[in-house]
N, C-alpha and C positions, 0 to 999 in steps of 0.2 A: 472609887470604885460603881458608884450610881454614874458620875460621868461617864466613863469606860461604857457601861451598859446602855445606857442614852446614844452614844454614838452609833454602837453596834447596832442598835434597834434601827436608827435613821438608817445605817448601811444597807442593812436587812430588809428594809421597807422597799429601799431604791434598787436593791438586785431582785426582789420579788415582782416588781412593777417589770423590769427590764425581761425577769423570765416569762412573765405573762404574756409581754408583746410578741416574745421571740416565739413561744410556745404556738400565739395565733397567726405568725406569718410560717412558721413550721407547718400548721393544720392547712393554711391556705395551699403550699406548696404539695405536701403531701396530696392534699384533691388532684391538683392538677396534674400529679404525677399519676394517680391512678385511674385520671380520663386519659390518659396519654398511655397506659397500660392495657387499657379497654379497648383500644384502637380508635378513640375518635378522634377524626381528621378532618381538617378545615379545607386542605386543599382536594380538588377533583383528580389530579394527577396525583397524587400521593394516594389517594385512594385504592387506583388500579394495579400500582406495585405493591400495596401492601394485602391486597386480597389476595395475590398470587402468593405471597410469603404465609399468607395465614392458611391457604390450602395445602400448601406443602406442610407447614407446623401442623396442621389438623391431623395429616395423613398420617405421620409420624409419630401422633401423640396417639392415633386409635393402635396404630402398629406396638406401641409399648404397652399398652393396656390390655392387647389380645395378649402379649406375651406374658404379662404378671398373670392371668388367667391362668395361664398354662403351670407357669411356675413362679408363685406367689413369694419364693425367698431369693428370687435374683436383685441382690442388694443395689448394683449398679443399675438398673433398670428401673427401681425405683427413684434414684437420683436421678436420672437424665429425666424421667417423664417430672419430676418437681421442677428442675431447671426449666422447661421447655410451657408449662403453665404458667410460670411465672412470668415468664417472658412475655407468652401471649396474654397475661390479664385475666386468666380465668380464676379468679379469686374463690369461687364455690369447688369448683372441680379442684383446684390447688390446696384446698383446706380438706376434702376428702382423699386425697393420694398421699399428703401428709398425716392423715389420719391414719390409712392403713398401713403405712409404713412405720410407725410409731407402733402399732398392735403386735409388729412382727420384728422389730429390731429396736435397741435403742440408738436413739439419735444423738448425731453427734454436736459438741456446743456450736458450730457453725450454723447447724440446720434450724436447732433451735430457737437461735437467736433471730434467723430470718424469719421463721414463723411466729413469732412473737410480737417482731416490728409489724410485720403485715398486719395482724389481728389488732394490735395497739392502733395504729393509723386507722383501722374501722371502727373505734369504738367510738361513739359518741354521744351513747343513753349511760346512765348509771348503771342499769341492772345490766350491761354488756360486760362490765369490769369483771363479775364473779366468773364468767366464761374465761377470762385472760388468767384469773387467780388459779382457776383449776389447771389451765394449761402451764403456768409457770409450776403448780404442784408436781405436774407430771414431769418436767423438764428438771427440776432439782433434784428426782430420784433415779435419773439414768445416771449422771456422774457426778461428783464432788465438783465444782468447777467456781471460784469465788468470782468470777467474771456475771455469771449466771445467777448466784444470790446477788451481787450487786444492782443488776437490771430489776431484780425483781424487789427489791428495797426501793430502790427511786420510783419504780411506776406505783409503788403501794403510796409514795409518799403524796401522789395525786389526788388519793381518796381519803386525804385526814381531815378534810371537813366532813365527809357523813358521820354520822353517829357511830362511834367506838373506831372511827379510823385512826387516831391516834395510838389506842391501844393495839389495833391490827400492825400500823408500822414496825412498833417496836418490837411485839410478838416476831415479827419477819425477821427484822436484823437481831433476836435474839438467836434465833435459830441460824442464821447467817452466821453469826462468831461463834456457834458452837460447832457447827460444819465443817466451817472452812479458817476457822480465827488462827487455827495452829498452823496453817501453811506459811511455810517460813518465808518465802519472796513474794506470795500476793496476799498475804492475811490481812496485811494494813491497810489494804485500802477500803475492806470493810469495816473495819474499827473506826477508821477516820471519817467514813460516811456517817456512822452511827453517831460518832461524836458530833458532825458537823449539824445532824438532824436535832439533837438535843440542845445545842447550843439556840439553834433558831427556835427551838420551844421556848428556852430560857428568855429571848429578845422578847417574847409575847408575854410571861408574866412578870417582867419587869417594869415598877410604877415609871410614870412619866417624870422627868428630871425636876427635882424640887418638891415632888409631893411624897409626904411618909406615907409607907405604905401600911394599908390594916393589917391586923394580927392575921388576917384569912391570908393575906396577900403574901405576908413575910413567909408564913408558912409555906405556902406554893413554891416561892422562891427559894428556902431553904431545901425545899424536897427537890428542886431542878437542879439546884448546885451539887446537892449530893449524889445525883445519876451522873453528874458529869466528871465530878472526883472519882464514882466508882468504878467507871470506864478509863479513864488513866491508868488506873491502879491494876484493872484486870489486864489491860494493854501492856502495861511495863512489867506486867509476870509471866508473859508469854514472851519465848526467845524469836524475835520477827527480824530480819533485815532492817537495817537504818533506824532502828529504837532507838541511838542516840538523840536522834530529831526529835522524836515522840517525848523524850523525856526531856529537854530542852523546852519543848511546848509547855509541858507540864509546871516547869518551873516558872515560865514567866506568867502563865496563867492562874496560877496559885496564888491568894494572897499571903497565906501565913506559911509557905515552902511547901518542900517535899517530906510526909513523913519517915520516921526512919525507918517505918516497916516495909514502906514502898521502896525504900532506897535498896533494903537490904533482896527482897524480891527481884526490885530492877538488876542489881548484882549477880544474881543467882540465874536469873533468866540470859544475862550477857554470857556468863560461864557456858550453859548449855547451847547459848549462839556458838561461841569457838570452837566447841565439839565437832558440832554439825555445820561448820563453814565450810569443811574440806569436801563433805559429801556434797552440800550445795554447790559450790564452783566446778567439781566433777560432773556432774548433773548440766552447768549453763554450757560447757565446752564440749559435753558428748553429742554425739550424733543420734537422732531417733532411730530406733524406740528407748534407746540408753535402759536396756533390761538387765543387764550385768551391775549398772551403777545404783539403779534403783534396790537391787537383791542385796549390795552391798549395806545399801542406807537401812533398808529393812532389818538385816541381819545385826546392824550396830543396834537400833532402836530396841529390836527384841532383848538384848542384853540389859539398856537401861531398864526395860521392864514397865515403861509409862503407855497404859492403853490408849490412852488419847493419841499420843504421838505415833504409835504403833499403826492405828487406825488410818491415821491422815496420810501416813506414809504410803501404806499399803492404798490407799485411795489415790494417791498422786501418780503412783506406779499403774495402776489399773486405767486411769484417763487414758495413759499414753500405750499401754499393752491392753487393749481391751479383748483381744482374740487369742492371749495368752494361756491354755487352760490350766497350766501348772500354778501360774498367779491366784488365778481364782481357787482353785483347790486349796493352797496355802493360808489363803486369805480367810475363808469360809470355814473352815477348820479351826484357825485360830479365835474366832468369832465363837465358835461350838463349845470349844473346849474353857476358853477364858471368860469371855464378857458374858455370854449366854443371856442376853437382852433381847426379848423374843421379836421385837420390831424389827430392831439392826441384824439379828441375826437372816430372817425370813426375807428382808427385803434384798440383803447381799445375795443371799440364795437365788432369789428370782433374778436378779441382775446376772448373777453367773449364768443360768441357763440360757437366757436371752442372747448373751453375747457369743459365747459359744453352745448353740445347741445339739453339735453333733458328738458333746464328749458324755458319754454314757455314767461316768465317774461323779459328776456335777449335779444330776439329774437322782441318782443314788441318793447322795448326800441330802439332796433338796427333799426328798420323800422322809428320808430320816428325821433330819431337822424340824417338819412339818408335823411328824409324830411325837417328837421329843415335847413339843411344844402344847400339844394337844389341839391342832387343828380340827378342824371339822371334817368328816369323813368324805361328803362331796369335795371339797377342797383338795384334798389327798387324792383324791380317784380324778378329778380333773389335771392335777398336775400330771397323773403317770399317763393319761390319754395323750396329754402333751408330749410327753417323752417317747412313745410308740410313733408319734409323728414326727420326731424330730431328725430322723435319716442316720442312724447309726452309721458307722463304716465299717463294721464287723458283725457276722451272725453270734457270735459270741457275746457280744453287747446288750442283744435282746435277752439272750437268758438270762443274762445278769439282772436287768431290771425286772423283769419277771420275778424273779426270785426275791428281788427286795419287797416288791408289791405283794405277794403271795406271803410272805414272813410278815408283813405289817397285818394282812387280813387275818392269818394265823393267831397271833397276838391279841385280835379283837373277839375269837371266839371263845365262849363259857362251855367247856367240854364237860360240864358237870352235867348240864341238859343234853336230853338225849337228840333233841333237834332244837334247831333256832336258824333265826332270819339269817345270822352272820355264818354259820357254819353253812347252809346252803351256798351263800354267796362266796366262799372261800372254795367250795367243791365246784360251783358253777366257774369258777375264776382258772382254777385247774384246769377243767375239759376247755376253756377258750384259749389259753396260753398253748395248750397241745395243737390246736386246732391252727392259731396262730404261727407256730412255729413250721408248721407242716406246709401252710399254703403262704403265707404273705414271704417268710422267712427265705424258705427254701427255694421258692420262685425268684427270689432277688439275688440269693447267694449261691446257690445251686447246693447249700447245705444244711442243714437245720440248726448248727451251733451246737447242737447238743447231744453227741453220739453216744454218750454214756447214759443217758436219758436222767439225768440229773434231777430234773423238775419231778417226773414220773417215781423216782425212788423214794423222794421228798413226800409225796402224796401217799406213797405204799406205807412207808415208817408212821406217817400221821394218823392213817385209817388205821392200822394196827396197834399203836399205841394212845393214842387219846380217843377214838372211837370205837375200839375193840372189834373191826368190822376186819377180820383176816380172808374172809371171803372177797372184798374188794380188794386188798393186797394181795392175794394171788392171783387175781385178774391182771393188776396193772404189773406183775411180774412176768406174767405169761407172754403182755406186748412187749415188754423191755426186752426179753430173749428171741422175739420173732424180727427184732429191730437190727441183726446182726451181732446181737452180745452172746450170743451162745458160747461162741467159740473161747471166751475168756474166762478164764479161772476165776478172777477177781470177782465178776459178776456172781457167779454161781456161789460163791463163797460169803458175799454180801445179802444174797436170797437165805441162804442155808442160817445163816445167823438170826436174819430176820424170825424165820421160822423156828429157831432155836429158842430166841427169847420170848416170843408171842404166839405160837403156832405149837405143834405136836411131834410127837417123834415118827407118826407115819408120811407127816408131810417132809420133817427133815430126811427122812430116808430117800423117801421119792426125787426130792432137789439132788441129792448128791449121786443116785444112780443118774440121771439125768444127765449132770455133770463130768461123770467117768464117760459116758458115750460122745459127749458131744465138744468138751475142751481139748483145745488143740495147743495151747501157749504151754501150759503147766500142766501135764496129764497127772505126772508122778505125786503131786503135793495134793492135786485132790484125790487121788487113791488113797493116799496117807490119811486124809481127812475121812473118808469113809470107813478106812479100818479102825481108825481109832474111836469112830463114832459106834461101829458094833463093839466093839471092846466093852465098851462102856452101857452101850443101851440093847442090843442085839443079843438073839438068841444063837445057837447052835447053825441052825438052817440058814439063817440070816448072815452070819458069817463067811458060812461055805459059799453062800452066795456072792458075796461082797469079794471073795478071795476069787473065785473064777473070774467074776467080771473084771476086775482089775486086772488079774494075770492076760485075759485075752486082749483087753484093750492095750495094754503094754507092750505086748510082742508085735500087735500091729503096729502101734507105733514107732515100733524099733524098727520094723520092715521098711517102713516108710522113710525113716531118717536113713537108714543104708542105702536106698535106692537113692536116695537125693543126694547124699554125699557122695555116691557113686558118679552120677550124673556131674554134680561139680568137678570132681577129679578129674573126669573125660575132657570138661570143659576147659580147665585150667592147663590140662597136660597140652591138648590143642593149641592152646592160647602163647604157651611157654614152645612149640615147636616152631610154630608162625614166627614167633619173635625170634629166636635162635637163627631162621631160616633169614629174616630181615637183617639181622647183626652180622652172619655170615656174608653175607652178598653186599654189605655196607663196607665190611673189612677187605673182601675181596677187590672191590672199587677202588678203595683207597691204598692198597697195596698195588695194584697196576698201575696208578698215577704216580706213586711215586717212583715206581722202576722207570716208567718214561722219563719223571723229571730229573733221576740220576743220570740217564743215558744223554739227555741236553746238556745236562753238567759237564758231563764226560768229553761232549765234543769241542765245549769250549775252555777247557783247561790251560791254562799259561804252564808254561816249562819253566818259568821260575819259581813256581810252587814246591819243587823239589828239594831246593835246600832247607826248606824247613822241615824235612821230613825226619831229620836228627832228632829235632826238639819235639815232634808230637809223638814218636816212638819212647823217648826217655820219660815224658809227660805219662805216658800209658802205664809205662813199668812203674812209676811213682803211684799211680790211682791206686785208692785203697781196692783190694781184693776183698774185702768182706765188707757186705752192705746189710746192717743190721737195724732192726726196730722198724720206725716209719719214716725214715729219711727217703726224702725223695729223690729218685735216681737224676731227675732235671735240675732238683736244687746241686746235689754234688756236684754233674757238670758244670753248673753257672760258676758254682764256687770256686773249681779249678783252674779253668779257661781266665777268668777274671782276675786271677792271683798268679798267673804264668809270669816267665821272664819276658816283665814289659808289654806283653802283649804284641801285636804286630809290628810296631814303628820302635825302634829303638830311640832312647831319652837322648839329648844333647851330650857329647861327651862320653857315649857308650862305645866302647872297642870288643867287639867279640874275640873271645879267646879262641885259643887252637882247640878244635874237635875234641882231642882226647883231653886237653885238662878242663874243657867244659862237663865233660862226663865224671870225669875224679870229683870235680866240685860238689856235682849235683847230688853224687852217691855218698859224699860225707856229710852232706847237710840232713840225707835220712837215714844214715847208718842207725844210728841210736834207736829210732822209731822203729826202723825194721828188725831189728834184733829182739825187740820187746814184742813185736806182732808174731814172729818167726818161732817163739820158745813158748810151746805149748803149755810147759808148767808152770808159767806166768799168765797164763789166762785160763778164765772159766767164765762161759758163757752163762751158764746157770746162776752166778753170783754176780752180775754184770747189769749194767743198764746201757743204754745207748742214748746221748745227749745230740740235740741237734738244733738249727733255727738259732743258735747263738750269734751274737754280734761278731763281725770281723774285728771290729776295733777294741775287741775285750780284754784286757790289758791282763796279765798274770791269770789267765783262764784257770789253772792248774789250783793256784790258792783259793781264787772265788769261789770254784765249785766242790773243795773241800769244805770250806765253811759252810757252804749251803747243806751238803749233802752228808756231813758228819754228825746230823743229829737222828739220820737213819739208822746208823751205827758204823763199826768200825770200818774204815777206809783200806782197803788192801793196796792198790795203784788207781792213778788217773791218767789217762791215757789221752792228752788233748793231741788231735793232729794238725800238721803244719804244712805249707806249701816249700816247694822248693828254694823259696825267697827266705823262707822262716816266718810268714805271716802266718797268722790264725786262720783256719778256715772253716770255723763256724761249728765245730761237732767234735766230739770225744768221748772215751768210754771212762765210765765209771766201775772199778771192780770192788765187791766189798768182801771181808772176811766171812762172812755166814750169808746162807740162802734169805734168812729172815728180814733181812735189810733191804732185799729186792721190791717188796710190796708196798713198804714203807717208800720208799726211792719213788713208784710209779706215783706216788700221792702228789707229787709235787710237778706234775704233767701242766702244762702251759701257766707255769709260775712265772712271772714278769722280772726278767735279769735284762738291766739297764734298757727299759723301753720296749722289749721282745720277748714275747711270749716263750719260754723255754720247753721244748717237747723231749718228754721222758716216756723211753719205752723199753721192752724186753730186749735183750742183745741177742738175738738169733742170726746165724749163719745164713744169709741169703742163696748161697750156692748148694747147700744142703735143703733147706727149704725156702723155696722157691716163691710157695704161694701163702707164707706167712703174711698175716695183717693183725695188725693193733685193732685198728678200729674198722670194723664191715659194715658198710652202709647197707639198709634194707632197701630192697628193692619191691617190697610189698605195702600196702596201706598200712599205716600204724594208728589203729583206732582210739588208742587212749594217749595220742602224743599229737599236740596242735603246732603248726608252721605259721611263724609270724613274719611278714614282711612289713617294709614301711618306717621299722623304729627309728627314732632319731637317734644319731651317733653318741649322744651322751646318756642316752639310756644304760643304765647299771644294771647286773643281773638282779641285784635288790630290788631296785625299783621296778622291774619287770615282774620280779615274785609277787611284790605288793599289790599291783594289777591284778594279778590273774589269780590271787587266794582266795579270791570273794566266790569264784566259780568251782571250787573243790579242791580235794588233798592235792597239793603238788611233790610230785618225787624228784625230779630233775629238773633245772632250768639252763638251757645251754645256749650262749650267745656266739654266730660265725663271723669268725675275724679272718682277716689276711693273716698272712706268717709275720708279717711286721707288728701284728697285734692290735690292728686298726680295725674299728667294729664295719661288719658290710650292713647292717640294719636287717639283719636278720636273725632270729630264734627258734631253738624248739623249747616246747614246755609240756612236760610229761604229766600226766592226771595219773591217779590212782586207777580210773577205769574209764570205758569210752563212754558213760554217760555224761561223766563230768566233762570232759574234753568236748561233748556235741554241744552242753549248754555253753562253755565258754566261746565256742566258733558262735552262736546264734546272739551272745551278748557283749562280744568284742569287735566283730567283725566292721569296719568303719568306725572304731573308736579315736576319737583325737587323743593323742598322746603328745604332749610338748609342742603342738602347731602342726603332727604330721598326722596323715589319717591313714592308719595301719589297716591290713589286710589279714584276716586269719581264717586258716583252713584245716581240716585233718591232715595230717603229716601221710602226703603219699609220694615219696620220692621216685624221680624216674630212674629205671633200668641204666645204671653206667655202661657206655661202650667199653668192649673189652679191649679194643685199642688204646683207649684213653687211659686204663689204668696205669698205676706205676708197676715197673715189674713186668709189664705183659710183652711176650715176644713181638717182635714188629718185623715184616716182612723188608727185608733188605738187599741192597745189591752192592756184589764185591765190589763192584767197579765204581762206587759213590766216591766222586772226587770232592775237593774241598774247594770251596768259593774263593773268588779274588777278591779283596777289600781293597776301598778305596785308602784316600790319606789318611782318613781318623780313622781307620783301623775297625776293629770287630766290635758293634754294637751291643748292648746286653738284649737286645731283641732279637738279632741275628744267630743267636746262639742253634747251634744244631741240636736236635734230641736225641742224635743218635749215639752209641759208645764208641770210643775211639778206635776200638779195635776192629769197626766197620768202615771208618776211614781211613785207616793206617795202611792197608793193602790197597793203594791207588795206582793207576799207571803198571809199568813194567817191572818198580821195583818189589820183591820181595822180601829182602829181609836187609837189616842195617847193623853195620858192625863197624865200631870205631870212627864212625863219620863217613864211610864208603859205601858205596853199596853194591852188593852182587848181583849181578844180572841173572833173571831167567833164561830170557832170550837174546842170542848175539845180537848186537845193536849195529845198524850201520854205519859207515865212517862218518857221514855227515851228524848224525844223532850221537855219535861219541864226540865228536868235536864240538857240539852245542853244549854237551854235558859238561865237556872240561872247561868250556868258557863261562859256563856260570859259575861252576865251585869255585874257578879262579877268581880273587879278589882284584878289581880293575884299579888302576893307577889314575891320574890326572890326565897323564899322556895318552893313556888307553884310550881314556873318553876321547881325548882330540881327535886322535888316529881314525877312530870310528865313525866320529861327526864328519872329518874330512873326506874317507870313503864313500859316504851317503851323498 
């Protein structure tokens, strides 16, 4: 041990000599750099160029200083000025600029280190070291930075030769490891520097080789060895990165091995490090500012419950997110409620308001913390004055900060004394707050921020309750009413309650009489309060006067309301008439366009289309004559044409049957279905429901629907609708034995059946009730319902209800979907009243839901065009021809939206019977020949002759 100590001592001495030489060389080079920075040039040519640059820089410096004199809170301007002064070597002006910026803002680690290095370089005499120490003390208070503490400790080592120097270095190291020793990635640098310092001290107290130390020297040696042992044990008990290396170093350094207690603490720290390792790794790979990663880390530490680790995690987060008010608010709230250490709490509050001075909540919390920890009244007042000059962004912020300060002053007053200095200060501050709100706040924001005069109400209540000065309270309430509050019933009732509690019946009656005359929002309530008061307090004469006044006032109010309602009704009627005229003009324009389009189609018709007339007529005969419930005519048209007899083009191998056989086959296919539809004794619309939007591929629809609907009640019959080919057409009728089963069946509307929502609606004959609608769209604003757009398609009804329920009572949630059941990203949410809906719009609009930014507004559906409504009559032309389609046949998007009956009568053909056309007008010979040629099948030889003739 002695040999190793001597070797270490010799090595340390060599290192100290080398360091001393390096310091001298660094000081010389620093002096040279300082001279160069001051603009000392040896060459005359260089002086001319530098003088021009100096003039330009000096002009820029003056401009920046002038700008800061106008707006001292321009952060970027401060930074630019410091850079320019450092470039010019203006050390004294540079020091002054840095000083001003540090008074207004917390400086970053880089700015502090540059400032400290410049000050250290200029330090030549011992007394100047104290100024650097003061600068370091200010630097370590702004943020918790391991590099800053390391620089502070290393600088203090240079002064260890002065009286008490070693103790000062140890004190700084102790404060450093307390502040940043728990920093998992950078804390070990401070621990290692601390141990290196103690090892250097150890080398100075070890006796030379071969000499036996005295008892005093041995005691010093043992004390120093114990210090190093203690540092190892303390560091190994803290979860830090690369702590395995520290453990191996301790094993090598210790002569007696590692104690069991240290091993136990080391393993425990390793386990804690493994828990935190994932959070540290996420911080390493994340992009700044890493706010989400830090918040997850903080939540984890809060669950673990170690106050020191919670504090260091907060500090690390704030070093990278110093301009996030919510983070400061959470940190200071934790310190206020959990740690409650005065110096730590107040310093954190001060740092919070310096970083985010525009946040009123941080200033308010700071004032409460100062009062909570018994700060001097002058300090609290000074902080409040700084808050007023911080530049809040809302007028209401000034109201709240004034209220917080007035609450503090009120708690200082001893109201048992008739008059005191504190009471006079409270009254004077109330007056000053009112003047401030009227002048400064209104001038800046255009409003006082206190329309209800809350500050004056509090003042009046204090005067009435604590000071027994009802005269002053009444004066204040007179002022409140003159500020536009006399029309509100709640304001009069607040004043009435004050008089009721601390005044007399005369002033109560007077207040209520004035309220009856002035209130315009809830006059009935004020009248009721007056009559109740007279029942309890008044005489018969008082009662008669109250009845007369209330009746007169209510009659006048009702007359005014009737006039307003009549005016609104007239305006609404005029608007409705204008809208109707616009709709009519639009529909007429559309009808005219369709007639013109039909005429153009008639001119281009091909003669070969007449062959398909029989097929179209027969399809029309088979189409359902009864359109029930909410099935759309367009959907019915689509289903029939898509499942017709092979569409336009016949499949390979298809041979057309003779016309008579063709119709016989179609008649047999639908005979049973038509037989059921034509028997009135088998149908009862009142006990039936109409089912639509089912998949065409649904196998055994009758059996599946019976299983689904038998829970609603006994079923009499199920009538699925099939096409001519026998394929299911996607809709059917379910008839129950009893009428009571129909409401239960309607509850299954929108139930998913094989991936599609099934539509269930009442069975209504549309021929008898053409205007029947199951779901009627509102055409006016629904103030109790909100419309949401931009929702992710994965959002369910339950998820949306969970998002909205925090804003009020939800009556219904409806997701808008396509007929296939796929969501559109739209929804309607109905609340209990319009107030809740309004609050939901304010709080939810722009909210992020699974990465989608949603838009929320009060439901105000547009007026539906009468021409677009299902079942509405459309102007058509009897001469509307069918189009000619290409080799691919009729596409889905090419379907006509007109009924077949309007397409059927095209050209000269009026009626089709047994595959032959009966002509209305005698045809010419050429036309007859053409028709005969088209109807007669052509053989291969016919085609050959036709081509040869051409």
